[in-house]
C-alpha positions in Angstrom: 7.7 -6.3 -13.4 9.2 -5.3 -10.0 6.7 -3.5 -7.8 7.6 -1.9 -4.5 5.0 -0.6 -2.0 5.9 1.4 1.1 4.3 3.7 3.5 7.0 6.3 4.1 5.3 8.0 7.1 6.4 11.3 5.5 8.4 11.1 2.3 10.8 13.9 3.4 11.5 12.1 6.7 12.2 8.9 4.7 14.5 10.7 2.4 16.6 11.9 5.4 16.9 8.3 6.4 18.3 7.2 3.1 15.1 5.9 1.3 16.0 7.4 -2.1 19.6 6.2 -2.0 18.2 2.7 -1.4 15.6 3.1 -4.1 18.2 3.9 -6.8 19.6 0.4 -6.3 16.3 -1.4 -6.7 15.6 -1.0 -10.4 11.9 -1.2 -9.7 9.4 -0.8 -12.5 6.7 0.8 -10.3 7.0 2.2 -6.8 3.8 2.8 -4.8 4.1 5.2 -1.9 1.6 6.0 0.8 1.5 8.7 3.4 3.8 11.2 1.7 2.7 14.0 4.1 3.8 16.7 1.7 2.5 19.1 -0.9 4.0 19.0 -4.4 5.5 22.5 -3.9 7.4 21.1 -1.0 9.0 18.4 -3.1 11.0 20.5 -5.6 14.3 18.8 -4.8 15.2 16.5 -7.7 15.5 13.7 -5.1 11.7 13.5 -5.0 11.5 13.0 -8.8 14.0 10.1 -9.2 15.9 10.0 -12.5 14.4 7.4 -14.9 10.9 7.6 -13.5 7.7 9.3 -14.4 6.5 10.6 -11.0 2.9 11.3 -10.0 1.8 12.7 -6.6 -1.7 13.0 -5.2 -1.6 15.3 -2.2 -4.1 15.7 0.6 -5.6 19.1 0.9 -4.4 19.3 4.5 -0.7 20.0 4.7 1.5 17.3 6.3 -1.1 14.6 6.0 -1.8 11.4 4.1 -1.1 11.5 0.3 0.0 8.9 -2.2 2.5 8.7 -5.1 3.5 6.5 -8.0 6.9 6.3 -9.7 6.8 4.5 -13.1 9.7 3.6 -15.3 7.4 3.3 -18.3 5.1 6.2 -18.9 1.5 5.1 -18.1 -1.2 5.4 -20.7 -3.4 7.0 -18.0 -3.1 8.2 -14.4 -6.2 8.4 -12.3 -6.3 10.3 -9.0 -9.1 9.7 -6.6 -12.3 7.6 -6.2 -15.0 10.2 -6.3 -15.3 10.0 -2.5 -14.6 13.0 -0.3 -12.8 11.1 2.4 -10.5 9.5 -0.2 -10.0 12.4 -2.6 -9.5 15.3 -0.2 -6.9 13.2 1.6 -5.0 11.9 -1.5 -5.6 8.3 -0.8 -5.8 6.7 -4.2 -3.7 7.0 -7.4 -3.7 4.5 -10.3 -1.5 4.1 -13.4 -2.8 2.2 -16.4 -0.4 0.3 -18.7 -1.0 -2.1 -21.5 -3.2 -4.8 -20.0 -2.3 -4.1 -16.3 -3.0 -1.3 -13.8 -1.1 -0.6 -10.6 -2.6 1.5 -7.8 -1.2 3.0 -4.6 -3.8 3.1 -1.9 -3.8 4.4 1.7 -6.8 3.2 3.7 -7.6 5.4 6.7 -6.6 4.3 10.2 -9.4 4.0 12.8 -7.1 3.7 15.8 -7.6 7.3 17.1 -11.3 6.8 18.0 -14.9 6.2 16.9 -15.0 9.1 14.5 -11.8 7.9 12.7 -13.2 4.3 12.6 -16.4 5.6 11.1 -14.5 7.4 8.3 -12.5 4.2 7.7 -15.6 2.2 7.3 -17.2 4.6 4.8 -14.0 4.4 2.8 -14.0 0.6 3.0 -17.6 0.4 1.8 -17.0 2.8 -1.1 -13.7 1.2 -2.3 -15.2 -2.3 -2.2 -17.6 -1.1 -4.9 -14.7 0.2 -6.9 -12.9 -3.2 -6.5 -16.0 -5.0 -7.8 -16.2 -2.6 -10.8 -12.5 -3.2 -11.6 -13.0 -7.0 -11.7 -15.5 -6.5 -14.6 -12.8 -4.9 -16.7 -10.7 -6.8 -19.2 -7.4 -6.1 -17.5 -5.2 -7.2 -14.6 -4.8 -5.1 -11.4 -2.1 -4.8 -8.7 -3.5 -2.9 -5.8 -0.6 -1.9 -3.5 -1.8 -0.5 -0.2 -1.3 0.2 3.5 -4.6 -1.5 4.2 -4.5 -0.7 7.9 -6.1 -4.2 8.4 -4.5 -7.5 9.3 -6.3 -10.4 7.7 -5.5 -13.4 9.8 -4.0 -14.3 13.1 -0.7 -15.2 11.4 -0.5 -11.6 10.2 0.2 -10.0 13.6 2.2 -11.0 16.6 -0.2 -10.1 19.4 -3.4 -11.1 17.7 -5.1 -12.2 20.9 -4.7 -8.7 22.5 -5.8 -6.9 19.4 -9.2 -8.5 18.6 -11.1 -5.4 19.8 -8.7 -2.9 18.2 -9.0 -1.2 14.9 -7.0 -3.0 12.3 -8.0 -6.5 13.6 -11.7 -6.1 14.3 -13.8 -9.1 13.1 -15.8 -7.1 10.6 -12.6 -5.6 9.1 -11.0 -9.0 8.7 -14.3 -10.2 7.1 -14.1 -7.3 4.7 -10.8 -8.6 3.4 -12.1 -12.1 3.3 -14.9 -10.9 1.1 -12.5 -9.1 -1.1 -10.6 -12.4 -1.7 -13.4 -15.0 -1.5 -16.4 -13.2 -2.9 -14.9 -10.6 -5.3 -12.1 -12.8 -6.3 -8.9 -10.9 -5.6 -5.7 -12.6 -4.3 -3.3 -11.8 -1.5 -0.2 -12.1 -3.7 2.2 -12.5 -0.8 0.4 -15.5 0.8 0.4 -17.3 -2.6 4.1 -17.9 -2.1 4.8 -17.3 1.5 2.9 -19.0 4.4 5.4 -18.3 7.1 4.8 -16.7 10.4 6.4 -13.5 11.7 6.1 -11.8 8.3 5.3 -8.2 9.2 5.5 -4.8 7.5 4.7 -2.4 10.3 6.0 -2.0 13.9 4.9 0.4 16.5 7.5 3.0 17.6 6.6 2.2 21.2 8.7 -0.1 23.3 10.8 -2.7 21.6 8.4 -3.6 18.9 10.9 -3.4 16.0 13.7 -5.1 18.0 11.4 -7.9 19.0 9.6 -8.2 15.7 6.3 -7.5 17.3 4.6 -6.4 14.1 1.6 -6.3 11.9 1.4 -7.2 8.2 -0.5 -4.2 7.0 1.0 -3.7 3.5 -0.3 -6.1 0.8 -0.2 -6.5 -3.0 -3.8 -7.5 -3.9 -4.0 -8.8 -7.4 -6.5 -10.2 -9.9 -6.4 -14.0 -10.3 -5.0 -13.8 -13.8 -1.7 -12.6 -12.3 -1.2 -15.5 -9.8 0.9 -17.6 -12.2 3.1 -14.6 -12.9 4.2 -14.1 -9.2 8.0 -14.7 -9.0 9.1 -13.5 -5.6 8.2 -11.5 -2.5 10.4 -9.9 0.1 10.1 -7.4 3.0 13.2 -5.2 3.3 14.3 -4.8 6.9 18.1 -4.1 6.6 17.4 -0.4 7.0 14.5 1.5 8.6 13.1 4.4 6.6 9.7 4.5 8.3 7.6 2.6 10.8 6.7 0.5 7.7 9.1 -1.7 5.7 9.2 -1.6 1.9 7.4 -4.7 0.5 8.7 -5.9 -2.9 7.2 -8.3 -5.4 8.2 -9.4 -8.8 5.9 -10.6 -11.5 6.5 -12.1 -15.0 4.5 -9.5 -16.8 5.0 -7.8 -20.2 3.4 -4.4 -20.0 
């Protein structure tokens, strides 16, 4: 199973930069998209419903904001939109597809970088979705949670970690939240199972020369149930083209679904 996750920072903008031309060549089984920034009635062009995929969108109520999507080669047995939480569901931040024995979700955690109010919303979301993650661990199935987490876990996961210790996305309690997700709840950072290298980033600020200098953050993760660890085959960050301020993050698993 080849699974791609990408924050498009506006799916129409990414399309203009060649995202769908690239996607055609990937032969992915599931594509998880965050930050579509569009309503479904704005996506009538066949481009946004790629041939060979069952496409599911979950839009934010506010136009031009947030939103997630899933493209699935195999038709899911069930698609779930939302978490039963206002800050998640009115902003289209969670969509999940269930297949035989495995579920794949596209998740867009809020950013807290614009101020205290935004950080407070982020933390309400984190608290609520942690309970969801705990509940999913009790189910007899495997999960792949693909997300723009808007959090870097460890110092290795961002270039300028010293200067960001008081900034949203690398606050001590945010990092501890991810540690708890891994150590206490039992999920696994799939990328770090097979790649322990430095300078592995998926997001770069549009300011200055962040992209050119690879001054980035690893914000986009596949978080999986431990039963999938042995199935991990490869992981890659696609940087040959730039469709967004995030790079597509691709993982392959030896899973029959």
